[in-house]
C-alpha positions in Angstrom: 0.1 -0.1 0.0 2.9 2.5 0.6 4.1 2.0 -3.0 0.6 2.7 -4.3 0.4 5.8 -2.0 3.6 7.1 -3.1 2.6 6.7 -6.8 -0.8 8.5 -6.2 1.1 11.2 -4.1 3.5 11.8 -7.0 0.9 11.8 -9.3 -1.5 14.3 -7.8 1.5 16.4 -7.1 2.4 16.5 -10.7 -1.2 17.2 -11.6 -1.4 20.2 -9.2 1.9 21.5 -10.4 1.0 21.2 -14.0 -2.0 23.3 -13.4 -0.1 26.0 -11.6 2.8 26.1 -14.0 0.4 25.8 -17.3 -2.2 27.8 -15.7 -3.5 29.1 -19.1 -3.8 25.8 -21.1 -5.4 24.1 -18.3 -7.8 27.1 -17.5 -8.8 27.0 -21.2 -9.7 23.4 -20.7 -12.0 24.0 -17.9 -13.3 27.3 -19.8 -14.3 25.2 -22.8 -15.9 22.3 -20.7 -18.0 24.8 -18.9 -18.9 26.9 -21.8 -19.9 23.7 -23.6 -18.7 25.4 -26.7 -17.3 22.3 -28.5 -20.4 20.1 -27.8 -23.4 19.5 -29.9 -24.9 22.8 -28.6 -28.3 21.0 -28.1 -30.5 23.7 -26.7 -31.9 21.2 -24.4 -28.8 21.3 -22.2 -27.1 24.5 -23.2 -28.8 26.4 -20.2 -26.3 24.6 -18.1 -23.1 26.4 -19.8 -21.3 28.7 -17.6 -19.3 31.5 -19.5 -18.8 34.0 -16.9 -15.0 34.4 -16.3 -15.3 34.9 -12.7 -17.3 31.6 -12.0 -14.8 29.8 -14.5 -12.0 30.9 -12.7 -13.3 30.1 -9.4 -14.1 26.7 -10.5 -10.5 26.1 -11.8 -9.0 27.5 -8.6 -11.2 25.1 -6.5 -9.8 22.2 -8.7 -6.3 23.3 -8.2 -6.8 23.8 -4.5 -8.5 20.2 -4.0 -5.6 18.7 -6.3 -3.1 20.3 -3.8 -4.8 19.3 -0.8 -5.2 15.6 -2.1 -1.5 15.5 -3.0 -0.6 17.0 0.5 -2.7 14.2 2.3 -1.1 11.7 0.2 2.3 12.9 0.9 1.7 12.9 4.6 0.2 9.5 4.4 3.5 8.2 2.5 5.6 9.8 5.1 3.6 7.9 7.8 4.0 4.8 6.0 7.9 5.3 6.1 7.8 6.4 9.8 5.5 3.5 11.0 6.0 0.9 8.4 2.4 -0.5 9.0 -1.2 0.7 8.8 -2.8 3.0 11.3 -2.8 6.7 10.4 -0.8 5.9 7.2 -3.7 3.7 5.9 -6.4 6.3 7.1 -4.7 9.3 5.4 -4.2 7.1 2.4 -7.8 6.4 2.3 -8.9 10.1 2.7 -6.6 11.1 -0.3 -7.9 8.1 -2.5 -11.4 9.3 -1.6 -10.6 12.8 -2.6 -9.1 11.5 -5.8 -12.3 9.6 -6.3 -14.4 12.6 -5.7 -12.4 15.1 -8.1 -12.1 12.6 -11.0 -15.3 10.5 -10.6 -17.9 13.1 -9.5 -15.9 16.4 -10.6 -14.7 15.2 -14.0 -16.8 12.2 -15.1 -20.1 13.2 -13.7 -20.2 16.9 -13.5 -17.9 17.6 -16.6 -18.6 14.6 -18.5 -22.5 14.4 -18.1 -23.7 17.7 -16.7 -21.5 19.6 -19.0 -21.7 17.0 -21.8 -17.7 16.9 -22.2 -18.2 13.5 -23.7 -19.6 15.2 -26.8 -16.3 17.3 -27.4 -13.8 15.8 -29.7 -11.1 18.5 -28.7 -11.9 19.1 -24.8 -12.7 15.8 -23.7 -11.0 14.6 -20.3 -13.0 11.4 -19.6 -10.3 9.0 -20.5 -7.6 10.5 -18.2 -10.4 11.0 -15.7 -11.2 7.4 -15.7 -7.7 6.2 -15.3 -7.2 8.4 -12.1 -10.5 7.1 -10.8 -9.3 3.5 -11.3 -6.1 4.2 -9.7 -7.5 5.7 -6.6 -10.3 3.0 -6.4 -7.7 0.2 -6.5 -6.0 1.9 -3.6 -9.4 2.0 -1.6 -9.9 -1.7 -2.4 -6.5 -2.8 -1.2 -7.0 -0.5 1.9 -10.1 -2.5 2.9 -8.9 -5.9 2.0 -8.8 -8.1 5.1 -5.1 -8.9 6.3 -4.4 -12.4 7.2 -4.1 -12.7 11.1 -0.6 -12.9 12.4 0.7 -16.4 13.4 1.3 -17.0 17.0 
């Protein structure tokens, strides 16, 4: 579990750093998804579009803050794995970090971005595949965290 915690901590750190260092490119992604300007523009769903720059920036900054907090929790968990060499707080923190990752990529990108803002319709601004990969990785961590460990031999 410590290895998967380390991998996801590094991955979430790189995601957050990428969003900060390449702010404009990634903000454009969020802007296009929320504006729904590359979808089929069906009148039945276009009322969902958000184009107000302040709201778009607030959403993007919230995503970055969530990514940073997720990375921080996973990094603290990794340090706890090295410090204790066993479960306890390390496992608990890893679970919190992976749950945060599931919320971001599962709820945020797949449900809200993919379905509410119809991101699946866009050929140029569709982040469903990478979101799904991140959701699977975090879900594997959660499954491993809750597998029963064999009882210690006397």
